C-alpha positions as CSV (number, residue, x, y, z in Angstrom):
1,M,-6.4,-3.6,-9.5
2,F,-3.8,-5.9,-7.9
3,G,-1.9,-6.0,-11.3
4,Y,-1.8,-2.3,-11.3
5,I,-0.5,-2.0,-7.8
6,A,2.0,-4.8,-8.4
7,S,3.3,-3.1,-11.6
8,V,3.7,0.2,-9.8
9,V,5.6,-1.4,-7.0
10,L,7.8,-3.4,-9.4
11,A,8.3,-0.5,-11.8
12,T,9.4,1.9,-9.0
13,H,11.4,-0.8,-7.1
14,T,15.1,-0.7,-7.6
15,P,17.9,-2.4,-5.5
16,Y,18.2,1.0,-3.9
17,H,16.1,2.4,-1.1
18,W,12.8,4.1,-2.2
19,E,10.1,5.9,-0.3
20,M,6.6,7.2,-0.8
21,K,4.8,10.2,0.6
22,C,2.2,9.6,3.3
23,S,-0.5,11.0,1.1
24,D,0.4,8.5,-1.6
25,W,0.4,5.7,0.9
26,V,-3.1,6.7,2.1
27,Q,-4.4,6.7,-1.5
28,R,-2.9,3.3,-2.2
29,K,-4.2,1.9,1.0
30,Y,-7.7,3.0,0.1
31,E,-7.4,1.5,-3.4
32,I,-6.2,-1.8,-1.9
33,M,-9.0,-1.9,0.8
34,V,-11.7,-1.6,-1.8
35,D,-10.2,-4.1,-4.3
36,D,-12.5,-7.1,-4.3
37,N,-9.9,-9.2,-6.1
38,L,-7.6,-9.4,-3.1
39,D,-8.3,-11.4,0.0
40,F,-7.9,-9.9,3.5
41,R,-4.4,-11.3,4.0
42,A,-3.1,-10.0,0.7
43,K,-4.5,-6.6,1.5
44,Q,-2.8,-6.6,4.9
45,Y,0.5,-7.6,3.4
46,L,0.4,-5.0,0.6
47,I,-0.7,-2.2,3.0
48,G,1.9,-3.2,5.5
49,Y,4.7,-3.4,2.9
50,L,3.9,-0.1,1.4
51,R,3.7,1.5,4.9
52,T,7.3,0.5,5.5
53,K,8.2,2.8,2.5
54,V,6.7,5.9,4.2
55,K,9.4,7.8,6.0
56,G,8.5,9.3,9.4
57,N,5.1,9.9,10.9
58,C,1.9,9.2,8.9
59,D,-1.0,10.0,11.1
60,Q,-3.5,9.8,8.3
61,E,-4.0,6.1,8.7
62,L,-7.5,4.7,7.9
63,A,-9.1,2.3,10.2
64,W,-10.6,-0.9,8.7
65,K,-11.7,-4.3,9.8
66,E,-12.1,-7.7,8.2
67,K,-15.5,-8.3,6.8
């Protein structure tokens, strides 16, 4: 799963600014949260990084806690 997400980030990343929709971020956040191959810190980093790519308000944030 991490490989998939990393490849999506790298494939869509250019030296230019890029953004994602709030709904796309929520979907990616959920996928990251349920990925057992990532530790808690990696999940936090990826979710936080992708959140910086959402322009404007995104009030659909999901609550989650460390196991």
